[in-house]
N, C-alpha and C positions, 0 to 999 in steps of 0.2 A: 384274642377273639375280637371281632368287630363290635363297635358300640351299637350300631344299628341292627335290629333283629332281622334274621332271615325270614322268620315267620311270625306274624302277629295275629292273634285271634281275639276278636272283640265281641262280647255279648252274643255268642253263637247259640242258636236254638234250633232244634229239630223235633217236630211233633209228628206223630202218626195217628191217623184216624182209626180208632179201634171200635167204632160203633157196631153193635151187633143187632140182629133181629130184622124183621121185615118193616116194622113201622118207623124205626129210627127217629122217634120224636125228639130225642135229645142226643146231641153229638158228644162223643167221648174221645178225648185225646190223650195219648201217652207222650210225655215230653222226655225223649231219650237223652237229649242234650238240652240243658236248660240254663242259659245265660253263663256260658263258659268263656273266660278270657285268660290269655297267657301269652308270653312271648318266648321265642326260641332263637338263640344266637347261632351264628355259623360255627360249626365244629362242636356244638354241644349235643348232649344226649339228655332228653327229657323223658323220664319214665312216667307212664300213666298206669295206676294200679287201682284195683277195687274189685268187689264181688261181681259175679255174673249178673248181667242186666243193668249195670250202673251207667252204661253209655260209652264205654271206652272205645269199642270197635266202631260205633256210629260216629264218634268224633273223628276217628281216623278216616272213615269213608267220606265224611264231609270235606275234609281237607284235600283229598285226592279227587273230589268231585264225583264220587260214585253215588252220593245223595245230594239233593238240593236242600240247602238250609232253609228253615222257616223264617229266620231273622238273624241279624248279626253280620259281621264282616270277617273276611279272611284275606289278610295282606301278605303277599310273598314278595320280598325285596321291595317293600313299600308300594306295591301295585295290588289293587283289589282284584282278586280272581273272579269275583262275582260280577264285576262290571265289564270284563273283557269280552269282545266279540268271539264267536266260536273258533275262528281260525287262529287268532292270537292265543286263546286258551289252549288249543291243541298243541301249539308250539311250547307254551309255558309248562304244560303238563309233563313234558319230557324231563323237566328238572325235578319233578316230584313223583316218586315211584313208591310201590307198596309191596311188602312181603306178606303173603297171606298165612293164616293159621294152619290150614290143612294142606300139606304139600302134595296130596294126591288129587283132591278135587280142584285145586287151582291150576293143575297142568292138564293140557288137552291129551287124553289117552291115545288119540289117533295120530299124534305128531311125535316124531323122533326128537331127541334132545337138541340136535342141531337146529331144527326148525323152531323149537320153543324159545331157545336163547336168541336166535337170529331174528325173530319176529319184530321186536322194537327197532333193531338196526335197519331192517328192510323198510319199516314204516317211516322212519325219520331221517335216514341217511341214504345217500346215493353211493353204494359201494359195489365194486366188481365182485364176481364170485370168489376170486382168490382172496380179496381183502375181507370179505364176509367170513369165509372159513377161518382165516387167520385170527380175526377178532373173536370169533366164537371159541376157538381153541385157547386163546389167551384168557378169556373169561373163565373157561373150565379150569385152567391152571390156577387162577386166582382163588377159586372156591374149593380147590382140592379134589377135582374130578379128573380121572384118568382120560386121556384123549381117545382111548379105545372105546369109551362109552358114547362116542359122538352120534352114532346112528341107532342107539337103543331107544326103546319106548319106556314111559314112566313106570309101567307095571313091573319092569325088570329091575327096579331099584328098591333099596330099603327106604324107610321114611326119612332118615337123615340125608341120604343121597338125593332124594327128591327135593328136599328143602334146599340143598346146595344148588340144584338146578334153578329153583325159584329165586334164589339170591343172585345167581349169575344173570338171570333175566332182568332183575331189578337194577343191577349196577351197569347194565350194558350201555346205557346212554350217558354214563357218568353223571348221575343226577346230583343235585345239591342237597336234597332232602329225601329221606326214605322213611315211610311209615312202616314200622315193624308191628304187625297186628298179631300178637301172641305167637311169635314165630317158633317157639319151642314147646308149647303146651301139648301138641299132638305127638310129641316124640318121646321115646324111652328116656328115662332119667340118665342113663349112661351116655346118651347121645346129646342131651341138652347142653352140657358144658362145652362140647366140641363146637356146636353151632354158635353159642354165645361168644366163645373165644374167636371164632372166625369173624363174627360181626365186629368185634372190637378191633381185630387186625385190619379188616377192610376199612374201618372208619379212619384209622391212622394213615393207612397207605393212600387212600383216595380222598381224604379230607371230607368225609361225609358228615352230615347232620342227621340224627335219628330222633324220631318220636317213637319211643319204645313202649308198646302196650303189653301188659302181662297181668296174670292173676296173682302170681307169687311175688312177694317182696324180695326174697333172696335173688331171684333172676334179675329183677329190676335194679337192685343194689349193685350187682356185678358189673353192669354196663353203663349206669346212668350217672350224670353229674347232679341233676336235680330230679325230684320226684313229686308228682302231683297225685293226690289221693282223691278219687271220685266216689260219690255216693248219691244214688238216685238222680243221675244226670247233672250233678254239680260237682265242682272241685271244692273240697272242704279244707284241704291243706296243701300247701306248696312251699317247698324249701329245698335246700341241699340235702343230699342223701345222708351226710354226716349228722346234720341237725335233726333230720327226721328220725333216725335210728337212736340217737342219743337223747333227744329232747322233743318227743312228739307233743303237740299242743292240742290236737283234736282227740276226743275220746274214741272215735272210730279208728283212727290210726293206732292208738294204744291197743285196741282190741285186735287189729290185724297183726301187730308186732307180737302180741302175746300168743297168737295162734301158730307162729313159726315153730316147727319141731326143733328141739335141741337134742342132738345125739348123746351128749355126755350127761349122765344123770347128776353128776356133781355140780354142773353148772346151771341146772334148772332152778328157777325161782320157786319158792314155796307158794307164793301167792301170784297167780296169773289171772289177769282180768280179761277173761275170754268174753267174746260177744255173745249175748243172749237174745233170744227172740228171732223172728223172721223179718226179712226186708218187707216194708209196707207195700201195699198195692200201688204201683207207679201210676196207675190211671186215677187213683183217688188218694194221693199222698196226704199225710197228716199236716195240720196247720203248724205254723211256726217253724222251728228247726225240724227238718225231715228225719233227723236221727234221734230225736228226743224219746220216742217210745222204747228205744233200746239203750238209752244212755244212763249210766249209774250216777251221773252228776247233775241230772236235770233239775231245774227249779221251775217255778210257775211261769216265768217269762219265756222259757224255752218252748212252751206249748202255744204261745200266742204270737210271738214276733220272730220272724226269720232273721238270723244273724247275718250281718254284712261280712263279705270276704275282704278283710283288711290286713295290713302289715303290722303285726304285733311286735316283731323285732326286725332288725335289718335283714331283708331277704327271706323272712319267714311269714308267710301269709296263712291265715286261718279264718274259717267261718264258724265262730263259736262264742256264745255269751260268757262261757266260763272256761277259757283256754287253760290247759293243764299246766301246773307248776309243781313245785316241791310239795305244797300242801295237799295236792291230790294224790301224790305218789307215795306218801309215807303211810 
């Protein structure tokens, strides 16, 4: 892997005005992404995981410029995307594509598969009709779609097939980075593994880099090299998938791991530290550590001072006053 990061995010923030009522005397903001920083190397897969509403999808949308950030920097190959003129940004965005969560609503129901996949090629490349058709057929072959489906509409496909169309569209321009925004959460469980294996195969064949966003840790573990855990707009833990599953340091990560179903009853732990309570109101979050109202290890400092996101071990970052160790797990 290259030493220089392909993507670097620094102090990224995104707030939404959620003020209600006619008088609007006091403004209320929801910080969907709140001071997020990380790097992503070429050829790497970084998983982003957390409960609904933690800011995962907003983070992905900021990187592909579907949202304008409130503050922070997004550097792609060392160039700030936020400082680029419109025309240069348009050309640069060909290198960053996204696979959406819902494979039905993300496809135009009035367009055939050929036109859906061909759209980015028509926008960015000057191809003849023959070259365009050849490229589309090759993309369909890459994602496992029969060429006889070329002129069908999205409603004629299953959910898994529609997602394959979305993947073909995303890789059409041979991007360097793909944001996978919960690409399997809307699919049947029997189809999810097929799509995950397809994404892994394409990553190797096309030398892709993924930011893989998902609810479930098992799916993220299957494809990721490193995993970042988000809670209320912040990354609370970031490390390799091996360290995260074997030695989680944040109590929230421990709760997520405990919630993973274990099919074999003989392998289930007697004591599982499941998460309790509800996610706090993101418009009015608690002081100090945002997780402390649900944390079984909280102390007085947790309710007053927000912990810094620091490297506790080599390559293992966590935001916690009392990172977990053996004394917490016994």
